[in-house]
N, C-alpha and C positions, 0 to 999 in steps of 0.2 A: 755016462755021458759020451756023446759021440763027437769025434774030432772031424773037422773038415780041413783037408790041406789044399791050399791054393798056391800055385807056383807063379810067380811074376817074372817075365822075362825082362832083364834090364840090360841092353846092350848085347854082349855076347855071354853074359853070365846070368845065372838064375838066382833068385832070392825066394826062400820059402817062408810063408807067413801062415799062421794058424788062426782060424777062427773056431772057437769052442761052441758047440750047440749048447743051449741054455743060457748063454750070455749075450744074446742078440741085441739087448738094449743098451749094453755097455759099449762105449765108443772112447777112442783115443782123445785125450784132453788136448792135445796139439793140433790134430788134423781132422778130428771127427770120424775117423775110419773105424770099422769093427775089427780090423786086423790086429794081431798081437805080433810082437817080434820086430825084426829089422824092417826098414822101409818108410819110416816116417821122416819126411823131408822138413818138417817144422820143429822136431824135437832136438834138443842139444845133444842127445845121445844118439840120434838116428833111429831109435826104437819107439814103438808105439807105447804109450802109458795111459792106462785106464785108471781112474780115481773114483769111480762112481758105483762100484759094486763091492759091498763089504764081504760077499762070498766067494770072490775070486781074486787071484793075484793080479795086481796092476799090470805087470810085465808080460804074463804068460797065460793068464786066465785059469790057471789050475786052482782047484779047491784046497790044495796042500798049504801048510804052513812051514817055515824053517829053511833048511838048505835044499838045493836041487833047481833053482830057477836059472835057466841058461841065458835069460835076457836081462835079469837084474843086475845093476852094477855091483851089488853087494853079493850076488850069488843066492840070495835068500828071497823068498816069496814075501810080498808085501801086499796086503788087501787094502781095499778102499775103506774109509772110515764109516762107522755107522753101528747101530745097535749096542754102543758102549763097549765094544770089543777092541782089544789091542790090535793093531794093524799087522804086526809081526808074528803074533802066536795065538790070537783068537781069544785070549784070557780076558775076563771082566776085571782084573787086577788093575790097581793103579801103582805108580811109583817104580822102584827098582824091582829086579827079579826076572826081567824078559831075557831069555837065553838067545833069542834070535835078533833082537834089536841091536843095531850098531851102537848104540848109547847104553844098552844094558837096562833101560827103562821101558816100561810099557807105554805105548804111543796110541792115542785114540784119534 
């Protein structure tokens, strides 16, 4: 997967947002932007949040699960719902047992 880095100049500071190739159809649920990361003026967290791609993290666009998301409030990747998979770990299991979910339960 190819990453494209876009730098946005805001006043005298810069904010870097990333668009991941392969997720072109995914858009922020708050502002309809294709960007990930900081810069969403309509989100309560100020970060873009995508909830329409079960194959990519809502906050950063990564295909990974678990810890390592620098934009997520929990620090963990969360994917969009779909295909009967847990949004936190990708398992098709239900109920308790998700080590990445803040509640410890698989969420679909």
